[in-house]
C-alpha positions in Angstrom: -0.2 -0.1 0.3 1.3 3.3 -0.7 0.3 5.2 2.0 2.8 2.5 4.3 5.4 2.8 1.9 5.4 6.8 2.2 5.0 6.4 6.1 8.1 4.0 6.3 10.6 5.6 3.7 9.6 9.6 4.7 11.4 9.4 8.0 14.7 7.7 6.3 14.6 10.1 3.7 14.3 13.6 6.7 17.1 12.0 8.3 19.4 11.8 5.0 19.1 15.2 4.7 18.8 16.3 8.7 22.9 14.6 8.4 23.9 16.3 5.7 22.1 19.6 6.4 25.6 21.3 7.3 27.1 20.6 4.4 23.8 21.5 2.2 24.1 24.8 4.2 27.8 25.7 2.9 26.5 25.5 -0.5 24.1 28.4 -0.3 25.1 31.3 -2.0 21.7 32.3 -4.2 19.7 34.1 -4.3 21.1 35.4 -1.2 22.2 33.7 1.9 18.8 34.0 3.6 19.5 31.2 6.5 20.6 28.0 5.9 19.4 26.0 3.4 19.9 22.6 4.6 18.7 23.4 8.0 15.7 24.9 6.4 14.7 22.0 4.3 15.6 19.8 7.4 13.2 21.5 9.4 10.7 21.6 7.0 10.9 17.7 6.2 11.2 17.2 10.1 7.9 18.6 10.6 6.0 16.3 7.9 7.4 13.6 9.7 6.0 14.4 13.0 2.7 15.3 11.1 2.9 11.5 9.1 3.8 8.9 12.3 1.2 10.5 14.6 -1.6 9.1 12.2 -3.6 6.3 13.3 -2.6 2.8 11.7 -4.5 1.7 8.4 -4.7 5.5 7.2 -5.2 6.0 3.4 -3.0 7.7 0.7 -5.2 10.8 0.9 -4.7 11.0 4.5 -1.0 11.0 4.6 -1.3 13.6 1.6 -3.0 15.5 3.8 -0.6 15.3 6.6 2.7 16.1 4.5 0.7 19.1 2.8 -0.2 20.8 6.1 3.0 19.8 8.5 5.4 20.9 5.4 3.4 23.9 5.0 3.6 24.7 9.0 7.1 23.4 9.1 8.7 25.3 6.0 11.4 27.6 6.7 13.5 29.9 4.4 12.9 30.1 0.5 14.2 26.8 0.2 11.9 24.8 2.5 8.7 27.1 1.4 9.4 25.3 -2.5 10.1 22.3 -0.8 6.5 22.4 0.8 5.0 23.1 -2.5 7.1 20.2 -4.5 6.1 17.5 -1.4 2.3 18.4 -1.9 2.2 18.4 -5.3 4.0 14.6 -4.9 1.7 13.6 -2.2 -1.5 14.8 -3.8 -0.5 13.0 -7.3 -0.3 9.7 -5.2 -3.6 9.7 -3.7 -4.7 7.9 -6.5 -2.1 5.8 -7.9 -2.8 2.4 -8.2 -1.4 -0.3 -5.6 1.5 -1.4 -5.8 2.3 1.6 -7.5 3.6 1.7 -11.3 5.9 4.0 -13.0 3.2 5.7 -14.5 1.4 6.5 -10.9 5.2 7.7 -10.4 5.4 9.8 -13.6 1.9 11.4 -13.0 2.8 12.3 -9.4 5.6 13.9 -10.6 4.4 16.4 -13.0 1.5 17.6 -10.5 5.0 17.9 -8.2 6.4 20.1 -11.1 2.8 22.2 -11.4 2.4 22.5 -7.6 6.0 24.2 -7.3 6.3 26.7 -10.5 2.9 27.7 -9.8 4.0 29.2 -5.8 7.3 30.7 -7.7 6.4 34.1 -9.3 9.8 34.5 -11.3 11.2 30.7 -11.5 15.0 30.4 -11.8 17.1 27.6 -13.8 19.4 26.2 -12.1 17.7 25.6 -8.5 15.6 22.9 -7.2 13.0 23.7 -9.6 15.0 22.7 -12.5 16.0 19.4 -11.0 12.4 18.4 -10.0 11.5 19.5 -13.3 14.2 17.3 -14.9 13.4 14.5 -13.0 10.0 14.4 -13.8 10.6 14.6 -17.4 12.8 11.4 -16.7 9.9 9.5 -15.7 8.0 10.5 -18.4 10.5 8.9 -20.3 10.3 5.8 -18.2 6.6 5.9 -18.6 6.9 5.6 -22.4 9.9 3.2 -22.3 7.5 0.6 -19.7 10.2 0.4 -17.2 9.9 -1.5 -14.3 8.9 1.0 -11.0 12.6 -0.1 -9.2 14.5 0.5 -12.1 12.5 3.6 -12.9 13.0 5.3 -9.6 17.2 4.2 -9.3 16.8 6.7 -13.0 15.5 9.2 -11.4 18.0 9.5 -8.5 20.5 9.3 -11.4 18.6 12.3 -13.5 18.6 14.1 -10.0 22.5 14.2 -9.5 23.0 14.7 -13.0 20.7 17.9 -12.6 22.5 18.9 -9.4 25.8 18.7 -11.4 24.2 20.4 -13.7 23.0 23.9 -12.0 26.4 25.9 -12.3 26.2 26.0 -16.1 22.8 27.4 -15.9 23.2 30.0 -13.1 26.4 31.8 -12.9 26.8 33.2 -9.4 27.0 28.9 -8.8 29.7 28.6 -11.5 31.4 31.9 -9.5 31.2 30.2 -6.2 32.4 26.5 -7.4 29.3 25.3 -6.0 25.9 23.5 -6.8 23.1 24.3 -6.3 22.5 24.0 -2.3 18.2 23.1 -2.5 19.0 21.3 -5.7 21.4 18.9 -3.9 19.2 18.8 -0.7 16.5 17.5 -3.1 18.4 14.8 -4.6 19.9 14.0 -0.7 16.3 13.5 -0.1 15.2 11.5 -3.5 18.0 9.0 -3.7 17.6 8.3 0.7 13.9 7.9 0.2 14.2 5.3 -3.0 16.7 3.4 -0.7 14.5 2.6 1.7 11.6 2.4 -0.5 13.7 -0.5 -2.3 15.2 -2.0 0.4 18.6 -1.0 0.1 19.2 -1.2 3.6 19.9 2.8 3.8 22.9 2.2 1.9 23.7 5.2 -1.4 23.0 3.9 -4.9 26.7 4.4 -5.3 27.8 1.4 -3.8 25.5 -0.8 -6.1 27.0 -1.5 -9.6 23.6 -1.1 -11.9 23.1 -0.4 -15.5 21.8 2.7 -14.6 25.1 4.2 -13.5 23.9 5.8 -10.2 27.5 5.8 -8.9 28.6 8.2 -11.9 25.8 10.3 -11.4 26.2 11.1 -7.6 30.7 11.1 -8.3 30.2 14.1 -10.9 27.4 16.1 -8.6 29.9 15.6 -5.8 32.7 16.4 -7.8 31.2 19.8 -7.9 30.7 20.5 -4.3 33.7 22.3 -4.0 32.7 24.5 -1.2 35.0 27.5 -1.2 35.0 30.9 0.3 32.1 34.1 -0.8 34.4 37.1 0.0 33.2 38.9 -3.0 29.7 38.7 -1.9 28.4 42.2 -2.8 25.2 41.6 -0.8 21.3 41.8 -1.8 19.3 45.0 -2.6 17.1 43.7 0.4 18.7 42.9 4.0 15.9 40.9 5.5 14.3 37.6 5.0 10.4 37.4 6.6 8.9 34.7 6.6 5.4 33.8 8.9 2.1 31.5 8.6 -1.1 33.2 8.1 -4.6 32.6 9.2 -6.3 34.3 6.3 -10.1 36.0 6.6 -12.8 36.1 3.5 -11.2 38.9 2.0 -7.6 37.8 1.2 -6.2 37.5 -2.1 -3.2 35.5 -2.2 -2.5 36.9 -5.9 -3.0 40.5 -5.0 -0.8 40.1 -1.7 2.2 38.6 -4.2 1.2 41.6 -6.2 1.9 43.9 -3.1 4.8 41.9 -1.3 6.8 42.1 -5.4 6.6 46.3 -4.9 8.6 45.8 -1.4 11.2 43.3 -2.2 11.5 39.8 -3.8 11.6 36.2 -3.7 7.9 36.4 -2.7 5.9 33.6 -1.8 2.1 33.0 -0.7 1.6 29.2 -0.7 -1.3 27.3 0.9 -5.1 27.5 0.7 -7.7 29.5 2.5 -7.4 29.9 5.7 -3.7 28.5 5.8 -1.0 30.2 4.4 3.1 30.6 4.3 4.3 34.0 3.7 7.7 34.4 2.4 9.5 37.9 0.9 12.7 39.0 1.2 12.6 43.2 2.0 14.2 46.1 3.5 11.0 47.2 5.7 9.7 43.9 7.6 7.3 46.3 9.5 5.3 46.9 6.2 5.5 43.4 5.5 3.3 42.4 8.5 1.4 45.7 8.3 0.1 44.9 4.9 -0.8 41.4 6.1 -2.3 42.3 9.5 -5.1 44.0 6.8 -6.4 40.5 5.6 -5.7 38.3 9.0 -3.7 36.9 11.9 0.2 36.6 11.5 2.3 33.8 14.0 5.4 32.3 14.0 7.4 35.3 12.6 11.1 34.8 11.9 13.0 37.9 10.0 16.6 37.0 9.5 19.5 39.3 8.3 20.6 38.3 5.2 24.2 40.3 5.3 24.7 39.2 9.0 24.2 35.5 7.8 26.6 35.7 4.7 29.3 36.9 7.1 29.1 34.2 9.5 28.9 31.8 6.4 32.5 33.2 5.1 33.7 33.3 8.4 32.7 29.6 9.3 33.7 28.3 6.4 37.2 30.1 6.8 37.8 28.3 10.2 36.5 24.7 9.1 39.1 25.1 5.9 42.0 26.0 8.4 40.8 23.7 11.1 41.1 20.8 8.2 44.0 22.3 6.7 45.9 21.9 10.9 44.4 18.6 11.3 46.2 17.0 7.9 49.5 18.2 8.7 49.2 17.7 12.8 50.7 14.5 13.7 48.4 12.7 15.8 49.3 12.6 19.8 48.7 9.4 21.8 45.3 9.5 23.6 45.9 10.7 27.3 43.7 8.2 29.8 41.3 10.7 30.7 39.7 14.2 28.9 37.3 16.6 29.8 34.5 18.2 28.0 31.9 20.8 29.2 29.4 24.0 28.0 29.8 27.3 28.8 28.2 30.1 26.8 30.6 32.9 27.7 34.4 33.1 26.4 35.2 34.4 30.7 33.1 30.8 31.7 35.2 28.7 28.7 38.6 30.1 29.8 38.0 29.5 33.4 37.0 25.5 32.4 40.1 25.4 30.6 42.3 26.7 33.3 40.5 23.8 35.7 41.7 21.2 33.4 38.8 20.9 30.8 39.7 19.9 27.6 37.5 21.1 24.9 34.6 23.6 25.9 31.5 23.2 23.8 29.6 26.6 23.1 26.5 26.6 24.4 23.8 27.4 26.8 20.0 28.3 27.5 19.1 29.3 24.2 21.5 27.5 22.3 21.9 24.0 22.7 24.7 22.1 21.8 23.8 18.5 19.8 24.4 15.3 20.3 26.9 15.4 17.5 28.7 18.5 18.6 29.3 17.0 21.8 30.5 13.6 20.3 32.8 15.6 18.2 34.0 17.2 21.2 34.7 14.0 22.8 36.9 12.9 19.7 38.9 16.2 20.0 39.7 15.7 23.4 41.9 12.9 22.7 41.6 10.8 25.5 40.6 7.0 26.4 37.7 8.0 28.6 36.4 11.5 28.7 33.9 12.8 31.2 31.2 15.5 29.9 29.9 18.5 32.1 26.7 19.4 30.3 26.3 22.6 32.5 22.8 22.8 31.6 19.7 21.0 32.5 18.4 21.0 28.7 21.8 19.9 27.6 22.2 16.9 30.0 19.5 14.8 27.4 22.3 15.1 24.6 25.1 14.9 26.7 23.9 11.1 27.7 22.9 10.7 23.9 26.6 11.0 23.2 27.7 9.0 25.8 25.3 5.9 24.6 26.5 7.0 21.1 30.3 7.0 21.6 32.1 3.6 20.0 35.5 4.1 20.8 35.5 6.5 23.5 33.9 5.9 27.1 32.3 8.6 28.3 31.0 9.4 31.6 28.3 12.0 32.1 28.2 14.0 35.5 25.0 16.0 35.5 26.0 19.5 36.0 23.1 22.4 35.5 25.3 25.3 35.9 28.8 26.1 35.2 29.7 27.3 38.7 28.7 23.7 39.3 31.1 22.4 36.6 34.2 24.7 38.5 33.3 22.6 41.8 33.6 19.4 39.8 36.5 19.9 38.3 38.3 21.0 41.9 37.4 17.6 42.6 39.2 15.3 39.6 41.6 13.4 40.6 43.9 12.6 37.3 45.4 9.3 38.7 41.7 7.6 39.3 39.3 6.2 36.6 36.7 8.0 34.9 33.9 6.6 37.3 35.6 7.3 40.4 35.9 10.8 39.4 32.7 11.0 38.4 31.2 9.9 41.3 33.5 12.3 43.2 32.8 15.2 41.0 28.9 14.4 41.5 29.6 14.5 45.3 31.1 18.3 44.7 28.5 19.8 42.8 26.0 18.6 45.3 27.9 20.4 48.1 27.3 24.3 46.1 24.7 26.1 46.1 24.0 28.2 42.5 22.2 31.4 42.0 21.1 33.2 38.8 19.9 36.6 38.1 18.0 37.6 34.5 15.2 39.6 32.8 11.6 38.1 32.4 10.6 38.0 28.9 7.0 37.9 29.8 4.6 37.6 32.7 4.7 34.9 35.2 4.9 34.7 38.9 7.6 33.8 41.3 7.7 30.9 43.9 5.7 32.5 46.7 3.0 33.3 43.9 3.6 36.9 44.0 3.1 38.5 40.2 6.4 38.3 37.9 6.1 41.2 35.1 8.0 41.4 31.8 11.2 43.3 32.1 11.4 42.5 35.9 14.6 41.2 37.1 14.8 38.1 39.0 16.7 35.9 40.8 16.7 32.2 40.6 17.9 29.8 43.3 17.7 25.9 42.9 15.6 26.3 39.5 12.5 28.4 41.7 12.0 32.3 41.1 12.2 33.6 45.0 13.6 37.2 44.3 12.4 39.9 41.7 12.8 43.7 41.8 13.6 46.1 38.9 17.7 46.5 39.7 20.4 43.7 39.0 22.4 44.7 41.4 19.6 44.5 44.4 18.2 41.4 43.2 21.8 40.4 43.2 22.7 41.3 46.4 19.1 40.6 48.4 19.8 36.6 46.3 22.6 36.4 48.3 21.2 37.3 51.4 18.3 34.8 51.1 20.7 31.9 50.1 23.3 33.2 53.2 20.6 33.0 55.7 19.1 29.8 55.0 22.6 27.9 54.8 25.7 30.7 55.4 28.6 29.5 52.5 32.3 30.7 53.2 33.2 31.5 49.3 31.0 33.4 46.8 32.2 32.7 43.1 30.7 35.5 41.0 30.5 36.1 37.1 29.7 39.0 35.0 27.4 38.3 32.2 28.0 39.9 28.6 25.6 42.8 29.2 27.3 43.7 32.6 30.2 46.5 32.1 33.4 46.4 34.4 32.4 49.1 36.3 28.9 47.8 37.3 30.5 44.6 37.9 33.2 46.7 40.3 30.7 48.3 42.2 28.5 45.2 42.7 31.3 43.3 44.0 32.1 46.3 46.2 28.6 45.8 47.7 28.6 42.4 48.4 32.0 42.7 50.1 30.2 45.1 52.3 27.0 43.2 52.9 28.7 40.2 53.1 32.3 41.0 54.8 32.3 36.7 55.9 31.8 35.5 52.6 35.5 35.3 50.3 34.9 36.9 46.7 36.4 35.5 43.9 35.0 37.4 41.1 35.2 36.8 37.2 33.7 38.0 34.0 32.3 35.1 32.8 30.7 36.7 29.3 27.6 34.8 29.2 24.6 36.3 27.6 21.4 36.7 28.8 22.0 36.2 32.4 23.6 39.3 34.0 25.2 37.8 37.3 25.5 34.1 37.9 27.0 32.8 41.0 27.9 30.0 44.0 28.2 29.6 47.5 30.1 26.9 49.3 
């Protein structure tokens, strides 16, 4: 049954794109670097996976098509994600009337519908992009239908065509040839198609390049990969429009999508309005996000708004590629060092925190924090860079602990043990308990015991109305003092809330040493003034002050 095949193969193909997301991101040079193509496509496909997997057993292809259409629309991110959503919609709707088992004619018909829907969504289609590839793949399916090719052979032929079309994109689009890359969205789609076909044909998740077939998918894949030469884009001159605006839109009956597209075209380019009444996805590049939003608010409600500065993203892309290439070059030239018995990995949000952790013996510090949680892959990469037989990981945040434990479970060559630190000050205390002569398990036990002997405090601003632990109201913008995960002090001054929180914690249980870290938003003068007042108010506390550099939290501290 086609519905069963789609439901089982789609997650496999979505994962393949997620696994290659960073590689796809680095290819992105056209039409402007509006976000990360690989990430956006992966997020779009991931939303579809959730909707499809939520369906009950025994649903029809019509049910699956509805889930794919809704999920891809709601999850579409960036220009590439929105176009991908329309490609998926066309394919899914085209398969509703497919035979059981599906035929080559069914596949060809679905692809024709996909081309129709995708091209209809884009006012000014550009050759050498994902649209070119879906059209080429559709044309190959039509030829397979005329040749009465068996469906399994036809599917492999479509993968071949996809990669060959990807390899041709630089010849169709000068900006790709100038930067030595293939189109990122096109490469992402070919990756998705290949993984889907592998899953459908039972190829065990291997790339078709592993198979010796008369259709030469290996040659096609190699041809595309040979042109994926990621280069720096230092000569990028920017776009006429700076901001990528995208959001979901709940329309009123008076809304006319074509009229909206015409107006958005006067504000920018890459305008897209896709979906059907009342649910739409809107995307446009413009220098005036306010006018985009004001216009759409006349005809309905907007939500899930994302506005990206593409100039900054272009600069960040170039910087990251340069860093990756420098790291790769250094790695190639370096002589591998023997592994040491025990290594340490920790997560920190600020440069100052990272410096302190390294001074205490942490080998690799992973950048992350409350709003930028590192992935399992990030932590595994850090474990490898620690170059040790056993590695202790300090997540330093409750939201990161699961990723750290997943990394420990996934690590094959290195024993990984997680010490459940929730804050950076806890990591400081844990590192003071290290015995380099002891085993990883013995150290983990001692470090866990050490973090139980300190108490943490954090000071930050409320981003919305809420209430404190005692039920008193908190308003957006208030300064909050947090201890043990509970909001216990609320005020209007970072300095006063910090003093009150320290006093409260000292009253509950007197400590000897206060380690305090200033966040990125607190300048040196304000930090010195705070420390002076702390010493005045708490003369029995030994003060250990540092610049932590962490965002969002002007002050974090620990008492022991």
